[in-house]
VOKOLLUM-18559 format. One record per residue (C-alpha): x, y, z. Coordinates in nm, 3 decimals. Layout:
VOKOLLUM-18559
       u       v       w
       X       Y       Z
...
***
This chain:
VOKOLLUM-18559
       u       v       w
  -1.356  -0.346   2.446
  -1.430  -0.012   2.614
  -1.155   0.209   2.756
  -1.219   0.519   2.966
  -0.995   0.825   3.006
  -1.025   1.147   3.203
  -0.837   1.475   3.172
  -0.550   1.537   3.413
  -0.399   1.874   3.336
  -0.318   1.854   2.965
  -0.298   1.476   2.945
  -0.526   1.175   2.952
  -0.535   0.932   3.242
  -0.740   0.612   3.282
  -1.083   0.668   3.436
  -1.294   0.427   3.638
  -1.645   0.525   3.532
  -1.814   0.673   3.227
  -1.938   0.965   3.438
  -1.587   1.090   3.518
  -1.448   1.000   3.174
  -1.401   1.263   2.905
  -1.289   1.015   2.638
  -1.456   0.678   2.578
  -1.282   0.452   2.329
  -1.449   0.147   2.174
  -1.222  -0.094   1.989
  -1.394  -0.385   1.815
  -1.690  -0.350   2.057
  -1.935  -0.631   2.117
  -2.305  -0.593   2.042
  -2.379  -0.546   2.415
  -2.114  -0.273   2.452
  -2.249  -0.093   2.147
  -2.609  -0.118   2.270
  -2.525   0.012   2.619
  -2.340   0.313   2.480
  -2.619   0.396   2.234
  -2.875   0.384   2.515
  -2.654   0.574   2.760
  -2.600   0.873   2.527
  -2.915   0.837   2.312
  -2.714   0.805   1.993
  -2.847   0.697   1.653
  -2.759   0.332   1.606
  -2.591   0.392   1.269
  -2.338   0.628   1.434
  -2.160   0.312   1.550
  -2.285   0.023   1.336
  -2.190   0.197   1.008
  -1.825   0.187   1.118
  -1.823  -0.192   1.084
  -1.815  -0.144   0.706
  -1.451  -0.129   0.597
  -1.557   0.080   0.295
  -1.753   0.341   0.492
  -1.681   0.688   0.351
  -1.563   0.989   0.548
  -1.846   1.215   0.656
  -1.961   1.467   0.915
  -2.312   1.431   1.056
  -2.518   1.615   1.316
  -2.804   1.453   1.506
  -2.958   1.641   1.795
  -2.674   1.728   2.030
  -2.432   1.471   1.885
  -2.170   1.531   1.617
  -2.026   1.237   1.422
  -1.702   1.264   1.228
  -1.585   0.963   1.028
  -1.229   0.974   0.897
  -1.044   0.710   0.704
  -0.720   0.621   0.879
  -0.421   0.424   0.744
  -0.366   0.062   0.843
  -0.041  -0.133   0.841
  -0.063  -0.513   0.838
   0.264  -0.650   0.975
   0.193  -1.020   0.920
   0.310  -1.152   0.583
  -0.009  -1.346   0.513
  -0.195  -1.020   0.444
  -0.265  -0.959   0.076
  -0.190  -0.589   0.130
   0.058  -0.437   0.374
  -0.116  -0.099   0.372
  -0.484  -0.014   0.357
  -0.742   0.220   0.513
  -1.039   0.187   0.747
  -1.300   0.417   0.904
  -1.252   0.571   1.249
  -1.553   0.734   1.415
  -1.524   1.032   1.651
  -1.849   1.130   1.826
  -1.884   1.448   2.030
  -2.184   1.416   2.260
  -2.268   1.607   2.578
  -1.927   1.684   2.736
  -1.754   1.370   2.608
  -1.570   1.234   2.307
  -1.636   0.878   2.190
  -1.404   0.710   1.942
  -1.508   0.389   1.770
  -1.287   0.160   1.563
  -1.363  -0.190   1.441
  -1.015  -0.216   1.287
  -0.681  -0.212   1.466
  -0.485   0.102   1.381
  -0.193   0.298   1.527
  -0.339   0.649   1.514
  -0.479   0.647   1.869
  -0.202   0.439   2.028
  -0.010   0.732   2.176
  -0.328   0.865   2.341
  -0.437   0.522   2.465
  -0.094   0.481   2.625
  -0.123   0.834   2.773
   0.213   0.925   2.617
   0.091   1.209   2.397
   0.228   1.561   2.406
   0.041   1.796   2.641
  -0.231   2.008   2.480
  -0.541   2.201   2.585
  -0.798   1.922   2.568
  -1.144   2.006   2.435
  -1.378   1.811   2.210
  -1.268   2.018   1.910
  -0.896   2.012   1.987
  -0.892   1.635   2.045
  -1.076   1.574   1.718
  -0.820   1.788   1.533
  -0.533   1.614   1.713
  -0.666   1.282   1.581
  -0.703   1.430   1.231
  -0.348   1.567   1.241
  -0.205   1.239   1.363
  -0.397   1.059   1.087
  -0.228   1.278   0.823
   0.113   1.224   0.983
   0.064   0.847   0.974
  -0.029   0.867   0.606
   0.300   1.051   0.546
   0.490   0.794   0.751
   0.343   0.498   0.562
   0.393   0.672   0.226
   0.765   0.699   0.305
   0.769   0.329   0.391
   0.592   0.245   0.063
   0.853   0.453  -0.123
   1.136   0.271   0.057
   0.991  -0.070  -0.032
   0.934   0.039  -0.390
   1.300   0.141  -0.425
   1.406  -0.197  -0.287
   1.185  -0.383  -0.535
   1.319  -0.162  -0.815
   1.677  -0.269  -0.743
   1.568  -0.635  -0.756
   1.384  -0.589  -1.085
   1.685  -0.485  -1.293
   1.804  -0.845  -1.335
   1.470  -1.018  -1.282
   1.262  -1.221  -1.525
   0.995  -1.314  -1.271
   0.649  -1.173  -1.215
   0.685  -1.179  -0.836
   0.839  -0.832  -0.814
   0.573  -0.687  -1.044
   0.302  -0.837  -0.823
   0.463  -0.671  -0.520
   0.469  -0.340  -0.705
   0.105  -0.386  -0.802
   0.017  -0.429  -0.434
   0.205  -0.110  -0.350
   0.013   0.070  -0.624
  -0.316  -0.065  -0.488
  -0.228   0.065  -0.140
  -0.150   0.407  -0.288
  -0.491   0.415  -0.457
  -0.658   0.340  -0.123
  -0.449   0.609   0.048
  -0.519   0.870  -0.218
  -0.894   0.802  -0.215
  -0.908   0.819   0.166
  -0.700   1.137   0.184
  -0.922   1.317  -0.067
  -1.229   1.201   0.125
  -1.077   1.331   0.450
  -0.998   1.662   0.280
  -1.367   1.719   0.207
  -1.457   1.650   0.571
  -1.184   1.880   0.701
  -1.306   2.164   0.481
  -1.663   2.109   0.597
  -1.543   2.093   0.955
  -1.358   2.422   0.906
  -1.687   2.590   0.812
  -1.892   2.440   1.095
  -2.006   2.653   1.387
  -1.946   2.361   1.624
  -1.571   2.371   1.560
  -1.546   2.745   1.621
  -1.675   2.701   1.973
  -1.307   2.645   2.051
  -1.119   2.972   1.981
  -0.794   2.787   1.904
  -0.954   2.550   1.654
  -0.923   2.778   1.350
  -0.542   2.780   1.351
  -0.528   2.412   1.441
  -0.748   2.297   1.154
  -0.541   2.496   0.904
  -0.235   2.295   1.013
  -0.432   1.973   0.971
  -0.549   2.070   0.620
  -0.191   2.158   0.518
  -0.060   1.819   0.637
  -0.345   1.640   0.462
  -0.273   1.824   0.135
   0.094   1.734   0.165
  -0.001   1.368   0.207
  -0.228   1.391  -0.101
   0.054   1.540  -0.309
   0.300   1.276  -0.193
   0.055   0.993  -0.263
  -0.019   1.136  -0.610
   0.351   1.162  -0.696
   0.429   0.811  -0.568
   0.130   0.667  -0.754
   0.235   0.828  -1.084
   0.596   0.713  -1.044
   0.488   0.361  -0.952
   0.251   0.333  -1.250
   0.522   0.435  -1.498
   0.775   0.212  -1.319
   0.550  -0.092  -1.353
   0.508  -0.031  -1.726
   0.883   0.015  -1.769
   0.981  -0.294  -1.575
   0.715  -0.505  -1.743
   0.889  -0.415  -2.070
   1.231  -0.491  -1.915
   1.117  -0.834  -1.797
   0.974  -0.905  -2.142
   1.297  -0.787  -2.306
   1.509  -1.002  -2.071
   1.299  -1.301  -2.165
   1.341  -1.224  -2.536
   1.718  -1.204  -2.493
   1.726  -1.545  -2.327
   1.501  -1.696  -2.594
   1.719  -1.548  -2.868
   2.029  -1.696  -2.707
   1.869  -2.039  -2.669
   1.741  -2.029  -3.028
   2.091  -1.944  -3.154
   2.241  -2.234  -2.959
   1.973  -2.465  -3.097
   2.052  -2.361  -3.457
   2.427  -2.401  -3.402
   2.382  -2.751  -3.259
   2.138  -2.842  -3.537
   2.401  -2.792  -3.813
   2.648  -3.070  -3.708
   2.348  -3.287  -3.619
   2.216  -3.241  -3.975
   2.551  -3.335  -4.129
   2.585  -3.640  -3.904
   2.230  -3.746  -3.989
   2.294  -3.721  -4.363
   2.612  -3.930  -4.338
   2.427  -4.185  -4.130
   2.199  -4.274  -4.423
   2.238  -4.603  -4.609
   2.294  -4.438  -4.948
   2.596  -4.348  -5.157
   2.763  -4.033  -5.020
   3.080  -3.835  -5.095
   3.398  -3.960  -4.922
   3.229  -4.288  -4.830
   3.534  -4.487  -4.948
   3.794  -4.232  -4.846
   4.022  -4.356  -4.563
   3.980  -4.024  -4.376
   3.606  -3.988  -4.438
   3.524  -3.952  -4.068
   3.782  -3.678  -4.016
   3.667  -3.491  -4.327
   3.302  -3.501  -4.219
   3.393  -3.389  -3.868
   3.609  -3.110  -4.008
   3.324  -2.986  -4.229
   3.092  -2.990  -3.927
   3.340  -2.794  -3.711
   3.413  -2.536  -3.980
   3.043  -2.486  -4.059
   2.965  -2.448  -3.687
   3.244  -2.193  -3.637
   3.130  -1.991  -3.937
   2.772  -1.992  -3.806
   2.891  -1.880  -3.461
   3.088  -1.592  -3.620
   2.781  -1.486  -3.819
   2.568  -1.482  -3.501
   2.834  -1.286  -3.311
   2.852  -1.033  -3.596
   2.476  -0.991  -3.583
   2.494  -0.962  -3.200
   2.272  -1.258  -3.134
   2.482  -1.332  -2.825
***
């Protein structure tokens, strides 16, 4: 799908043709849409096709008059069937001629506010729009990191009394998402620093201050992801030990009960044999045997309580 937007003051508005459009957005484009755009702006084919790879790394590339910036943006999968709730994917931003082309083969929320034309007003240039996207990417990382932290705290409260692996698996998925986030953020940091040194960016006099803000937000997201990842790793080790300990406590309790029940069973089994036994001719033999069983069981229970087996 191709969407076209023109500049109206300091905002975007839908455009009717590519000629009047400043921003061309391709979301999950078809082969024909990709081909027509490549031919229209004489772009290298890999500027767009490489973005189909979910593992494509962040990079900045110049080819003739075109500038390609690939950033990894955060994804949030709302449907429960997804193996991971949070991941990352590449987003391509191409500056060519007097236009900006964004390409995404994966649904993400970073560009939503611009696609809906509900963004805050700003002086729109190729450089400023690229940095706006980069800044919004960092802010979404921070937003999703807070959500990961909230979910982690919820799982932590459930784990205190748990003996299941389900909560640990959920924590492991959170940790996996944090690894993806941290890797993507560090990759974006390299691109932002390269962008800061590029002559193309400094064609916009306001870009220098703007990119510093973006780098600061990106560093903050890296620090937050690093802290959350460290906490989550230690938490998983701790709660794995807690689950194991809870299981040991239950097994110890069940073993104690088994031993206690085995003692009267042993006595009853012995007196059920067809051999000569004490009290076999005593009129109160049954009561005596039962009394011995009860006393022995009580003594064993007291021993276990003293040793804190319960």
